[in-house]
C-alpha positions in Angstrom: 3.1 -25.8 -11.2 3.1 -26.1 -15.0 2.9 -23.9 -18.1 -0.8 -23.4 -17.5 -1.6 -23.0 -21.2 -5.3 -23.8 -20.7 -5.6 -21.2 -18.0 -4.0 -18.5 -20.2 -6.7 -19.1 -22.8 -9.1 -17.5 -20.4 -7.1 -14.2 -20.1 -8.6 -12.7 -23.3 -12.0 -13.2 -21.8 -11.2 -10.8 -18.9 -13.4 -7.7 -18.8 -12.0 -5.4 -16.2 -8.2 -5.2 -16.0 -5.8 -3.4 -13.5 -2.3 -2.7 -14.8 0.3 -1.7 -12.2 3.4 0.0 -13.6 6.3 -0.1 -11.2 8.6 2.9 -11.0 11.6 0.9 -12.2 9.7 0.1 -15.5 9.3 3.8 -16.5 12.2 5.3 -14.6 15.8 5.2 -15.9 18.8 4.2 -13.6 19.6 7.9 -13.4 16.3 8.5 -11.7 14.8 10.3 -14.7 11.5 9.2 -16.3 11.9 6.9 -19.3 9.7 8.7 -21.9 10.1 6.1 -24.6 9.0 3.4 -22.3 5.9 5.3 -21.2 4.9 5.9 -24.8 5.2 2.2 -25.6 3.1 1.2 -22.7 0.5 3.8 -23.4 0.2 2.5 -27.0 -0.4 -1.0 -25.7 -2.9 0.1 -23.1 -4.8 2.2 -25.6 -5.0 -0.8 -27.9 -6.4 -2.9 -25.1 -8.9 -0.3 -24.2 -10.0 0.2 -27.8 -10.8 -3.5 -27.9 -13.5 -3.0 -25.4 -11.7 -3.9 -22.1 -12.1 -1.7 -19.0 -8.6 -0.6 -18.0 -7.4 0.9 -14.7 -3.8 1.9 -14.3 -1.8 2.1 -11.0 1.3 3.9 -11.8 4.4 4.9 -9.8 6.9 7.5 -11.0 5.8 10.8 -9.5 9.0 11.1 -7.4 11.2 10.5 -10.4 9.3 13.1 -12.4 9.8 15.5 -9.5 13.5 14.8 -9.4 13.7 15.6 -13.1 11.9 19.0 -12.6 14.1 19.9 -9.6 17.3 18.8 -11.5 18.2 16.3 -8.8 20.8 13.7 -9.8 20.2 11.3 -7.0 17.0 10.1 -5.2 16.7 12.0 -1.9 16.4 10.0 1.4 14.7 12.4 3.7 10.9 12.1 3.8 10.2 15.8 3.3 12.4 15.8 0.2 10.6 12.7 -1.2 7.2 14.3 -0.6 8.4 17.5 -2.3 9.5 15.5 -5.3 6.1 13.7 -5.3 4.2 17.0 -5.1 6.2 18.5 -8.0 6.3 15.4 -10.1 2.7 14.0 -9.9 1.3 16.7 -12.1 4.1 16.2 -14.6 3.6 12.5 -14.6 -0.2 12.9 -15.3 0.5 15.5 -17.9 2.6 13.0 -19.9 0.0 10.3 -19.5 -2.8 12.7 -20.6 -0.7 13.8 -23.6 0.1 10.3 -24.8 -3.4 8.9 -24.3 -5.0 11.9 -26.0 -3.1 11.0 -29.2 -5.0 7.7 -29.0 -8.4 9.5 -28.5 -8.6 8.4 -24.8 -9.3 10.6 -21.8 -7.6 9.8 -18.5 -8.5 10.8 -14.9 -6.3 11.0 -11.9 -7.0 9.5 -8.5 -4.5 9.9 -5.6 -5.2 7.6 -2.7 -4.1 6.8 0.8 -4.7 3.8 3.0 -7.3 5.9 4.8 -9.4 5.9 1.7 -9.8 2.2 2.0 -10.4 2.2 5.8 -13.3 4.6 5.8 -16.7 3.4 4.6 -17.9 6.7 3.0 -14.6 7.3 1.2 -14.5 3.8 0.0 -18.0 4.0 -1.4 -17.1 7.2 -3.2 -13.9 5.7 -4.6 -15.8 2.7 -5.9 -18.6 4.8 -7.5 -16.1 7.1 -9.1 -14.1 4.3 -10.7 -17.2 2.6 -11.9 -18.5 5.8 -13.5 -15.2 6.6 -15.2 -14.9 3.1 -16.7 -18.5 3.2 -17.8 -17.7 6.4 -19.8 -14.5 4.9 -21.2 -12.2 7.2 -19.1 -9.0 5.5 -18.0 -8.3 6.0 -14.3 -4.7 6.5 -13.4 -4.1 5.8 -9.7 -1.1 6.5 -7.5 -0.3 6.7 -3.8 -0.7 10.3 -2.6 2.9 10.4 -1.5 2.9 14.2 -0.9 0.7 13.7 2.2 0.8 9.9 2.9 4.3 9.0 4.1 3.7 5.3 4.9 5.3 4.3 1.6 8.1 6.9 1.2 9.2 6.5 4.9 9.8 2.8 4.2 11.4 3.5 0.9 8.8 1.6 -1.1 8.7 -1.3 1.3 4.9 -1.5 0.6 5.9 -2.9 -2.8 6.0 0.1 -5.1 2.2 0.2 -5.3 1.7 -3.6 -5.4 -0.5 -3.5 -2.3 -2.4 -0.4 -3.6 -3.1 -2.3 -6.9 -4.4 -5.3 -4.9 -6.8 -3.1 -3.0 -8.1 -1.5 -6.2 -8.6 -5.0 -7.7 -10.8 -6.1 -4.9 -12.9 -2.9 -4.8 -13.8 -2.9 -8.5 -13.9 -6.7 -8.8 -11.3 -6.9 -11.6 -10.8 -10.1 -13.6 -7.1 -9.6 -14.2 -4.2 -7.8 -12.4 -1.0 -7.3 -14.4 2.0 -6.4 -12.3 4.7 -5.0 -14.6 8.2 -5.2 -13.1 11.8 -5.4 -14.4 11.8 -9.2 -14.1 9.9 -11.6 -16.4 7.8 -13.2 -13.6 8.5 -15.4 -10.6 12.1 -16.6 -10.6 12.8 -19.8 -8.7 16.3 -20.6 -7.5 18.1 -23.9 -8.0 20.7 -25.2 -5.6 23.4 -24.2 -8.1 22.3 -20.5 -7.6 20.9 -20.2 -11.0 17.2 -19.3 -11.4 14.4 -19.9 -13.9 11.1 -18.5 -14.7 8.0 -20.2 -13.3 5.3 -20.0 -16.0 2.3 -20.8 -13.8 1.3 -21.1 -10.2 -2.0 -22.5 -9.1 -1.7 -21.9 -5.3 0.5 -19.4 -3.5 1.7 -21.1 -0.4 4.9 -21.3 1.7 6.6 -23.4 -0.9 6.1 -20.7 -3.5 7.6 -18.0 -1.2 10.6 -20.3 -0.6 11.3 -20.5 -4.3 12.4 -16.9 -4.5 14.9 -17.2 -1.7 18.5 -17.3 -2.9 20.0 -20.6 -1.7 23.5 -19.3 -1.4 25.0 -16.5 0.5 25.7 -13.6 -1.7 23.2 -14.6 -4.4 21.2 -12.0 -6.2 18.5 -10.3 -4.0 14.9 -11.2 -4.6 14.0 -7.5 -4.6 10.3 -6.8 -4.4 8.9 -10.2 -5.3 7.6 -10.8 -1.8 5.2 -7.8 -2.1 4.1 -9.0 -5.5 3.4 -12.5 -4.2 1.3 -11.0 -1.3 -0.6 -8.9 -3.7 -1.2 -11.9 -6.0 -2.3 -14.0 -3.1 -4.9 -11.4 -2.0 -6.2 -11.0 -5.6 -6.4 -14.7 -6.5 -8.3 -15.4 -3.3 -10.8 -12.7 -4.5 -11.2 -14.5 -7.8 -8.9 -12.4 -9.9 -6.1 -13.8 -12.2 -2.7 -12.2 -11.8 0.3 -12.0 -14.1 3.7 -10.8 -13.1 5.7 -9.8 -16.2 8.5 -7.8 -17.5 7.3 -4.3 -18.3 10.3 -3.4 -20.4 9.7 -6.2 -22.9 8.1 -5.2 -26.2 4.4 -5.8 -26.5 4.2 -7.5 -23.1 0.6 -6.4 -22.5 -0.5 -7.4 -25.9 1.0 -10.8 -25.5 -0.6 -11.3 -22.1 -4.0 -10.4 -23.4 -3.5 -12.8 -26.3 -3.1 -15.6 -23.9 0.6 -16.1 -24.7 3.2 -17.6 -22.3 4.4 -14.2 -20.8 5.6 -13.8 -17.2 4.1 -15.9 -14.4 0.3 -16.5 -14.3 -1.3 -17.0 -10.8 -4.7 -18.4 -11.4 -7.8 -17.3 -9.4 -9.2 -19.5 -6.7 -12.2 -21.6 -7.7 -14.4 -20.4 -4.8 
């Protein structure tokens, strides 16, 4: 593992990009949507799309938007309540994206998916054709788990990785060149024996040793959170020939920096085969 400067030089050459926005990036600690953060990300995404890149967004945040509409102060725990929040919030989430992107002269389209859509051949073919057609006409697809009917994710309280796995499935279907996973951490954090951690700039191969890096060495150390799911998604995508960057979505101009080939987050390079 090293800084991987030469590998980052290839990122601006990517053509098709999937950007996954985790709920904690665009949701405040109170559970309410972070409007300012959404606008900042849309500005960066619009800039990237205007440069000629094909952009697909996988965005969480529907449940939070539903909580806001229903005036809930705490995230519910019961699955029916979570599904109700998702049903109420998904339209509000998309309305905000549509409003912010329209100011940048960009049209967006919504796709709500379940795991069944990837398991059935006809649905999968329709999914792929729809995404290809949208990107060809410069429409930005915004994808989310259909939480109102698919309870796999909400039952496990986001144990599927807050759409990390969904993003990896999309990457493989559209043959994306780059997946950017936006989180609240600035990449893979490796623990030292002292308990302190540091950012790993570049990973060439995701193996057991890499997973071990994110395990706190001392009892009571800070939890690794959702990094396992991100590493699994990165592993699937790099094996499919797609570069992956895990970066801090709350950092100013993070997407612009990544697309400029700067040392942002952790870069996982695509396999050679």
